[in-house]
N, C-alpha and C positions, 0 to 999 in steps of 0.2 A: 533272195536273201533268206537264210534259214531261220526259222522261228526258234527262239531260246527254249521253249517248252518242248520242242521236238529234239533239239540236239542235247539238252541236259541229261547227263547220265547215259548217253548213248553208247559209250565205250566202258560201261561198268556193269559187271555181273551182280546186279543189286537185287533187292527184294522183289521188284516187278518181274525181273527175268527169272529168278528162282521159281516164283509162284507159277509162272506160265510154262517152265520147262521141266519142273520136277514133279513127280507124282505127290499127291496130297500127303501120303504117309512119309516120303522122304523129306518133303518140305517142312512138315511139322516137326520131325526129328531134328532137321538141321536148326530150325528156329529154337528149339529148346536148348540146343548147344549154344546158340548165340546168345540168347536172352538169359539163360540160367547156368550156363557152364557145364551142362551134362556131357558125359562122355560121348564121343562121335563113333558110332558103330561103323565097322569097315564096309558094310554093304551100302551104307548111306554115302560114305566117302566115295566108293566106286561110282554110284549113281550121280553124285554131284560132279565128279570128275568128267565123266562122259558127257554130261549136259554142258559143262563149262568148255570143254573141248570143242564140241559141235558149234556152240555159240561163238567162240573165238574164231574158229576157222571161217564161219560165215562172214565174220567181220574182217577177214583178211589176214588173220594171224597164222604164222607158220611155226612159232617157237612159244616156249613158256619159260618163265624165270621165277625162282623164289626171291623176292624182293625184301631186303632186310637192312637194318640200321646198325652197323658195327660201330665201335668206339672211334672211328675216324670223325665223326659228326656228319658224314655224308650217308648216302645209300649205297648198297652193293647188289649186284645182280650177276648170275651165270646163266647163259641162255642155252637152252636144249631145244631141239626140233621135236615135233610131234611124230616124226617119221619112225616107223618100225619095219624092218625087212619082212617081206612076204615070201612064202615058199617058191613062187614062181619067178623070183628076181625082181618083182616090183616092190613098192613100199605102200604101207597103209598108215593112216593117221591115227595114232593111239595115245591115250593118256589115262593112266590107272589112279584108283583112289590112293594107292601107296605113293605114287609120284606126287600126287597133290598134298598129301599130308606131310610128307617128309622129303627133304632134299639133303645132299651131302657135299657141301663146298669145303674147299681147303681153308682151314682156320689158321694156319700157321703164319700167314703174312698180314693178318689184321692185329692191331694193337691188343695186347692181353694183359699188359702189366704184370708179366711174370707168371700169370696162370697157366700158360702153355709154353713149352719149349718149341724151337723151331721144328724139330723132328716129329713133334706131336701134332700132326697136320689135320687130323679128322675133326670136322665139325659138322653140326646138323642144323638145318632150318626146319621149323615147324609151322604149319599153316595157322594163321590167326583168322578164324572164320568170322570174327566180329568186325573185321575190316574188309570191305568188298574188293574182289579182284577186279582188274580193269585192263584195257588193251592200250598200248602205246608203241607206236612205231612197228607194228606188225608182230608184237610179242604180247602174250598174255602175262601180266604181272600178278603175282600171288603174294599179298603181304604176309610176312613170316617173322617168327622169333628165331633168334640165332644162339646156339649154346655149343659148348664144347663137348667132346666125347664123354667127359666125365661129369657132365651136368652143369658146369658153371655157366652163368649168363654172360655172353660175350657181346651183348648188344644193349640198346636203350629201351626196346619194346618190352622185354621181360620184366625188368624192374618196374616199369611204368604200369603194366598190367597188374603186378603184385601190389603196387601202391594203391591202385584203384580198388582192389579187393580189400585191402586193409581199411580204407575209409568207409567202403561199403558195410563191412562188418560192424565197425564201430557206431557208425551213424544210425544203423538199424536198432542198435541197443538203446540209443537216445530217443528215437521215435517212439519205441515201445513204452518208455517211461511216461510219454504223454498220451498213451491210450492208443496209438496208432499201430495196429497189428496187421493192417492190410497191405502196407508197402512191402514188396518183395525184394526191391534193389534200390540202391541210390548211386548215382553216377556223377562224377564231376564232368563238367563240360567247359570248353575252352573256345575263345575266339581270338586268334593271334592276329594283330594287325602287323603287317610286313612293310617296312620301309626299304627303299632301294635307290640307287643312282643309275641314270643312263648316260653314257658317253659314246661318242662316235667310234666305230670299230677301227677305222684307219688311223685315228689318233692313238687309240689304245694300243695298237701294234707298235707305235713308235716309242711307248713307255715301258721300258724293261721293268720297272717296279710294279706297274699295274699288272703286267703279264705274269710276273713271278709271285707277287704277294698280294695282289688285289687292292693295294692302296699306294698312294704316291709317297715315296720317301723323301722326295725333294719337292720344292715348289714355293716360289715367292707368291705372296697374296696379289691378286689382280686389283685394279683400281676400284672395282665394285665387287662386293661379295653378297651377303644376305641382309646387309644393314638396312635396306629400304623396305624389307618385309613385303616385297611386291611379287614374290614367287608363291608364297603360301596361299593355297586355295585360289591361285590365279588361274587365267585362261590357259587351258592345256594346248601346247603347240601342236600343229598337224601331224608332224612326225611321231610325236609321242603319243597322240590320240590314236593314230593308226596301230601302234604297238599295243596299247591298252586294249583296244577293241579286239585285236587278234588274240592277245593274252586271255581275255575274258572268254572268248569262244573255245579256246583249248582247255581252259580249266573247267568251264561248264560241261564239255564232253566227258570229262573225267569225274563228274559228280561233285566238283568242288564249289561251294557256294560263295564264289566271288561276288561281293555285293557293292563295296565302296572303292572308288579311286580318286585320287586328287594329287595336286602338287604339294609337296612338303616345303619345309622352311627354307633349305638350302637351295641354291640354283642347281638344276639337273636332278634334284631329289623328288621322290614321288612315294605314294603309299598305296597299298591294296589291303582291304579288309574283308574277311569273309563273315558269314553268319556262323553262330556257335554250333559246335558239334561235340559228341562224346570226346573225352581227352584223347584216347589212343587213336581214334579216327582223325581227330584234329591234328594230331602230331604227324600222322601219315600224310595227310593232306598238306600240311605246311612243308614237309620235305619235298613233296611232289610239286608244290607251288614254286619253291625256290628253283627247282631244276627246270621247269616249264618256262619260268621267267627268263632264265638265261638262254634257253634254246630259242624261244620266240625272238628274243632281242637280236640274234644273229640273222634272222630272216630280213630284219629291217636295217641291216648293217650298223647295229648298235651292239653295245656290250653292257649287260646289266651287272652293276657292282653291288655285292651283298656284303662287303667288309663294313665293319662297324665305323671306321673312320677313314674313308678314302682320300679325303682332302683336309689338311690342317687349315684351321682358321674359319672353317664353316661347320655347321652341325654335321654329326655323324648319323648313322642309322641305327634305330633300335627295333624292337619287336615287342608290342604291348600284349601281355598275356591276361585276357579277361577270363577270370575263373569263378565258377559258381558250383553249387551242389543242387541236384534235383532228384526227385523221386520218380519211380516208373509210372506214377499217376500224373506227373507233370508239375508238381509243387516245387517251387524254387525255395530251398531252405534258407536262403539269404535275403528273401524279400521280406520286409517288415510285416506285411499283412494287414488285415482290417480288424482283427479282434484281439482282445487282450491274451487269449490263449495262444493265439498264432504269434503275437508280440513276444510272449514269455519264451516260446520255442525259438523264435528268431534270435533273442537276446542271448540265449545259451549257446547257440552256434556262433554268434558273433563273438561272445567271450572266448569260445574255443579257439577261434581264429587268432584273436588278439594274443591269447597266452601261447599259442603255437609259434607266432611270428616272433615273439619276444624270446621265448625259450630256445628257438632253433633259427635265430637270425644269422648265425654263421652258415648253416646249411643253405639258406636261401641266397645268401650272398656268393657262396661258392658255386651254387648251381648256374650262375650266370657269368662265371669268371673265365675269361679267355684273354689271350694277348690282344686281340682286337678290341674287345669291350673295355679293357683297361684304359683305353684312350678317351673313352666317352664318360664313364662314371665319375662324377665329381668335377666335371669340366664346365659347369654352367650351361649345359645344353641337354643335360640327361640328369636323373636323379643322382644324388650323392651316393658314395659307397656305404653310407651308414643306412641300415635299414630302419624305417619308421613306418607308422600307419597313419593315414589321413581318413578321418571319419566325418568331418564337417561339424559345424557348430551344434546343430540340433541333437545328433546322436551323442556327441560328446557331453552336452549338457544333461541328457537323460542318464548316461552312465555315471556322471558326477553326482546326480541326485540319488541314484541307487547306492553308490559307494557311501554317501554321507547320510543315507537314510532319511532324506528330507524331501518334501513335495516337489515334484517337477514343475518349473515355472513359478512357484510360489503362490499359486491360485487356490490351493486346497491345503487343509491342515492334516489331513490324513497322511500317514507314512506310506510310501509306495511298497506294496507287497506284490510279487509277481503272481499272476494267475487270478487276481481279483479285479474288481471293476475300475479301481482308480488307476490302473496301469494305463499310461498315456498312449493314445493312438497317434502314429506318425506315418507319413508317406515317404516313398522313395523319391529321389531327385529333388530334395528340398534345399540342397547347398551347391555351391559351384564346385566344379572340378579343380584338383590341385595337380597341375602338370609337373610340379617339382618334387611330388611324393614318389618314393619307390613303390608303395603298396597302398592304393587308394580305394576307398569304398565309393562306388558309383552307383548306388540305388538299389541294386539287387545282385551285385557281383563285386569282386575286388579286381582291380587293375594292377597287375605286377608289371612295373614300367622298366625294369632294369635289364631285361633280356636284350642281347645284341642281335643285330639283324640276321646274322649267319648261324646264330645258335639253334640247335634242335630244341623244341619246346619240351621235349621229354624230360630233360634234367630238371628244370625248374618245377614241373609239375609232379615228378617223382618226390622231391623233397618237400614240396608244399603239401601234397596228399598225405605223405608220411607224417609230417609234424602235426597236422590237424587230426589224423587218425589216432596219434599218441594222446593227444589232449582229450579227445572224445572218449577214449578208453579210461583215462583217469576219471573224467566226469561220470561216466557209467558206473565204474567201480564204486564211486562215492555216493551215487544217488539210488542205486538199486538196493531195495529192501529197506529204505528209510521209513519211519512211521508217519512223518509229515512231509510229503514230497514238496509242497509249495514253500514251506519254510526252509527246507534244505536247499532247494533250488535258489531261493532269494539269497540265502547265506553264501552259496557257491559263487553266484554271480558277482555279488558284492565283494567277496574276497579276491576274486579273480581280477576285478577292475582295479582294486587297491594295489594288488601285487604287480600288475603289469601295465599300469597306466603310463609308465615311463616310455613305452614304445609309441604312444599316440602323440602325433605332432601335426597340427593343422596349418603351420605357417610356411614361409619360403624356404624350401630345402636347398636352395642355391646360396642362401646367405651364410658367410662365414661364421656368424654368430651362432647359427644352428649347430654347426660342427663343434664349436666350443661347448655349447649347451648339451649336446648329445654325449660328450665326454663326461660331463658332470653327472649325467644320468646313468652313466655305466654302459652305454651302448657301444658296440664294437664298430671300429672304423678300420675295415680290412681293405686297404687301398689297391692292392694289386692281386693278380692270380697267385703269385708266390707267397702273399700274405695269407690269402683265404684258403686255398686248397688243402694245406695240411690239416685244416680243422675237421676234414671229413672223417679222419680217423681218431678224433677225440673220443675218449672213453664214453661219454654220454651219447654221442651220435651213433657210435657202434652198437651200443647196447639197444638204443631205440629201433635202429633200422634192422638189426638182426632179429630182435623180438617180434617184429610184425612180419618177418620173412620177406622183406624187400630185398635185402642183400645178405649174402654171407659174409663173414669177416674177410676171407680172402678176396671176395669180389670188391669190397670196399677199398682195401689196400691197392688192389690192381687198378682201380678207377682213379685213386689219387695219383698214382705214378704215371698213368696214361695221361692225364690232364696236364700234369707238370712237365711231362716229356713233350706234350704238344706245345705247350707255352715256350719251352726251351728251344725246340726245333723251329717254331715259327719265327722267333726273334732272331735265331742264328741265320736262317735264310734271308731274312730282311737285312741283317748286318753284311752278309756276304754280297747281296744284291747292291747295297750302298757302296760297298768297296769297289765292285765292278763298275758301277756307274760313274763313280768319282774317278777312277783311274782311266777308263777307257772313253768316257763321254764328256763329263763336266770339266775336269781339269784341261784336257786338250782344247775344248771350245774357249775357255776363259783365257787360257795362254795365248791361243791364236788371236783372240780379239785384243788382248793386251799388247801383243807384239805388233799388230797392225796400227794400233793407236799410237804406239811409241814411233813406228815408222812414219806415220802421217805427220806427227809433231816434227820429226827431223826433216821431212820434205818441206814442211811449212817454214821452218828456219832458213832453208836455202833461198827461198823466195822472199821471205820477210825476216832478215836477221834480227830485227829488234823486237820480234813478237815474243811475248812471254811464254806462250803455250801453257798457261796456268791450268786450264781445263784439262788437256791431255796429261800433263805431269801429275795432277791430283788424282785423276782416274787411274793412271798406271800405278801410282803409289798404293791407292786403295785396293786394286785388284792384285797387286803383288803381294800385299799383306794377307789378303783373303785366300789366295792360292797356297801361301805358306801354312795358313791355319788349316785349310782342307788337307794339305799333304800330311801334317803332324797329326791331325785328328784321324785320318785314314791309316796311318802306320799304327797308332794306338789301338785303333779298332781291330785291325789285322792281328796285333798281338793278343788281344783278348779273345778273339775268335779261336785262335790257336790254343789258348789256355782253356777255353770251355771244353775243347775236345778231350782234355785229360781229366776232367771232373766226371767221375763215374756215379757219385751218389746224386739222385734225382733232386733231392731237397737242396743240396748245396749248389747244384748247377742253376736251379731256378733262382736262387738267391743271388747268385753271381750275375745272371742275366738282369735281374731287377736293379741291382746296386752298381754294375759296372757297364754292361753292354748298352743298356738303354740310354743312360747319360751320355756315353761316348757317341752314340748314333745322333742323339740330339745336338751334340756340339758340332759334329760334321755337317748336319743339316743346316744349322744356323750360319755356318760359314758359306756353304754353297748357296743357300737362298739369298744371302746378301750379295754374292757374286752375280747371281742371276739377275737381280734388280739393277745391276750396273751394266750388264753385257748386252750388246745390241741383239736384238731378236733374231736376226738373220744368222747369228753365229750359234744359237743355242741348239743342241742336238734333238730336242724333243718338244712336243707342244707344251706351252705353259698353261697355268691354271685358267686364264681367261678363254682360251680355246676349248679346253676341257669342259668348263662349267657352263659356257654360253654357246657351245658349238652344235647343239642339237636343235 
């Protein structure tokens, strides 16, 4: 059995490998580029490329690829071999610094939201040296950014790196106000918890909806679901345990800190959680984790489902984005600390996050908006679509005392002034977690719980970083140059708490009463992707995101259109799949069973003329009514799908999907699921929920 310490990072061109294979001069130059963002010299690039190629070939690699994250939400790669023709007709293995630093893929077939025309095909990939290269399936993977010929960002990595730089710049200004001039950089870090389902591959093949869309579009609830709560943290089944062990090994080889694994709430649902890492590396690793999850599952004759809602009636899958800010010296800026001075600094950063979440609640909501995630949010299994912050009782009481300018806890008469000795000391983890909150403080980090399981974490972190960077800029502008820093700091935090306390809610986010209360507070309730995504191009959001250089205005409009097109196309594919399944599989099966039931009743009458055949008659009547409903619902859906094709405007199309297509799909499903519950199992054309959920 291989030791974990020996296999971990064995397929990664990480710091250990670079230090061993590069000259001291080249290594130090590359580290300056990685740590400080200095320009990469071409001679250094050549030396790194040569060492990287030799290492990769020793590991069995024959090709390399620039690995990037286009606006599909997936990753993309084009593989080139290391071979170069030699004069004598043989080949040599070669890889230059130019090939390492820049690639040229076809950009025309990726979503661009109008940034590029089809005939404008050229795109570029640029090496991201801050994210280590790795080997997978005999290919050297080089994490890269992706941009157009004219310089527009066509991926998720470029805006993420820009947002990280923005928050770094503004947070450094804040630290200098507290006399901290030694910190050279501040990075956000993330630990994304990844939920997923496992189903048997042979059963998956029989479900056209799972194959085409990743979720079941039809399916009656089985006699048992998740109501017994016996799956959560339960004993892991042998087949699943073997998969998890195999998955851990593959992820560890790739330098991914897979830490925790367990059963989740729903049957067949599980979770994997990594250790925290710098945000852009965590984003790369999470994309890689999802890919490896699905690949390893196939080895075990399983399929890993990453859709947010594969099964109606049981919990869907999310991805919890645990976010914090840290200095290059290792100080967590969201840790309360042990001294009044550290508490004052902490409270300012806390106030910045509170204001950022309130001011830009629309950006946070739309950053997690997808057709799949719309099935989870607000469904009493995931946070509501309304953004709020959970702080817990102690922190909330401290903020209230600051706002009201009264002693904390009522034990002292002195008024609280930040930066003086009466500032209360408090420790992390003094309150329970709130699993119903979209944005919860959990000791020294915030847990953004609204992401869907298939989401790229880049989107959420781009907008979270940007919003916090903007508020830190406002705070720094106000505090720099004041004559009495502590008084100004106190007044700023007090005013921030007063102006933005509406976003703080420590109660049950699943309660309908909270939604009514949130409306009274003036909080936004953007229930669907079609409701949320247009806000990306609101004037205040465009102004903020462009001011920090995270997006250009054309990039913002393109991303809005790309996401709405994705939403529309996703639901359109689901609607077409439903029509296909209803016409070719479900209706024929139900009609067959109905005809056989009627035939059996007639045969029964022959031998028992006085038999009432009440059961058969009632069953035939019910099924006949349901088949009529299915047919009319299918016809209506077909007409709407045809109409959707004629709607050119993306905003109008997404609204049509929300208001017409999805309700019609729900109506068709309701009739089909009712028919499934009445139809003999032997007649049904694909595995039912009980087989899928309990078949592994």
